[in-house]
C-alpha positions in Angstrom: 0.2 0.2 -0.2 1.3 3.4 -0.7 1.8 5.9 2.5 2.8 8.3 0.6 1.1 11.8 1.6 -0.2 14.2 -1.5 -1.9 17.2 -2.1 -5.9 17.3 -1.8 -7.0 20.2 -4.0 -10.5 21.8 -3.0 -12.2 23.8 -5.7 -14.6 27.1 -5.5 -16.3 29.6 -7.5 -15.5 33.3 -7.4 -17.7 36.1 -8.2 -16.5 39.9 -9.1 -20.2 41.0 -7.9 -20.0 40.4 -3.8 -24.0 40.6 -3.7 -24.1 39.3 0.1 -27.1 37.8 1.3 -26.1 35.5 4.1 -22.7 33.8 5.2 -21.6 30.4 4.4 -23.3 28.0 6.5 -21.8 26.9 10.1 -22.2 23.2 8.5 -20.5 23.9 5.4 -17.6 21.4 5.1 -18.6 19.6 8.4 -18.3 15.8 7.2 -14.9 16.3 6.2 -13.0 15.1 8.8 -9.5 14.9 7.1 -9.8 18.6 6.1 -8.1 21.4 8.5 -10.5 23.3 10.9 -8.5 26.4 10.4 -9.2 26.0 6.4 -12.9 25.1 6.6 -13.1 28.2 8.8 -11.1 30.4 6.6 -13.2 29.5 3.7 -16.4 30.4 5.8 -15.4 33.5 7.0 -14.6 34.8 3.7 -17.3 33.7 1.6 -20.7 34.4 1.5 -24.2 33.2 0.1 -26.3 34.9 -2.6 -29.9 35.1 -2.4 -30.2 32.0 -4.4 -28.1 30.0 -1.7 -25.0 30.3 -3.9 -21.9 30.2 -2.3 -19.1 32.5 -3.6 -15.7 34.1 -2.8 -13.9 37.2 -4.1 -11.8 37.0 -6.6 -8.3 37.5 -4.4 -9.1 35.0 -1.8 -6.3 32.8 -1.9 -6.2 30.9 1.1 -3.1 29.2 2.2 -2.4 25.5 2.0 -2.7 23.6 5.2 -0.8 20.4 6.2 -3.4 18.3 7.8 -3.3 15.9 10.8 -2.9 13.4 8.2 0.2 14.5 6.3 -1.9 15.8 3.6 -1.9 19.0 2.5 -4.7 20.6 1.8 -5.2 23.6 -1.4 -8.0 25.4 -2.3 -7.7 26.8 -5.9 -10.7 28.9 -7.1 -11.6 29.4 -11.2 -9.8 32.7 -11.0 -6.5 30.6 -9.8 -7.0 28.4 -12.7 -7.4 31.1 -14.9 -4.2 32.6 -14.5 -1.4 29.9 -14.8 1.1 32.2 -13.0 -1.0 32.6 -9.8 -2.1 28.4 -9.9 1.6 27.5 -10.7 2.8 29.6 -7.9 0.2 28.3 -5.3 0.9 24.7 -6.4 4.4 24.9 -6.0 3.9 26.1 -2.5 1.7 23.1 -1.5 4.1 21.1 -3.0 7.1 22.5 -1.1 4.9 21.5 2.1 4.9 17.8 1.7 8.6 17.8 2.8 
């Protein structure tokens, strides 16, 4: 069995229009037992719900990768990260450097 740890990528969607109706629900990602709580709290703190219940984050939100208790690195990448190759590569390289 492979015991190597890796990078776990979590995707999220950004929105330039910050039409904040409600905060991210308290139970957001509550079932993700391995994901570091500080990363979940960062996502909840920086996101919002629109009137339709969709969750959004700002285009500039780039949460730092976090090493979980399971030894894996948790990296949240947005659509804005993926649209900017330099930004996405630098964020992935940072996460990679945390594995060692």
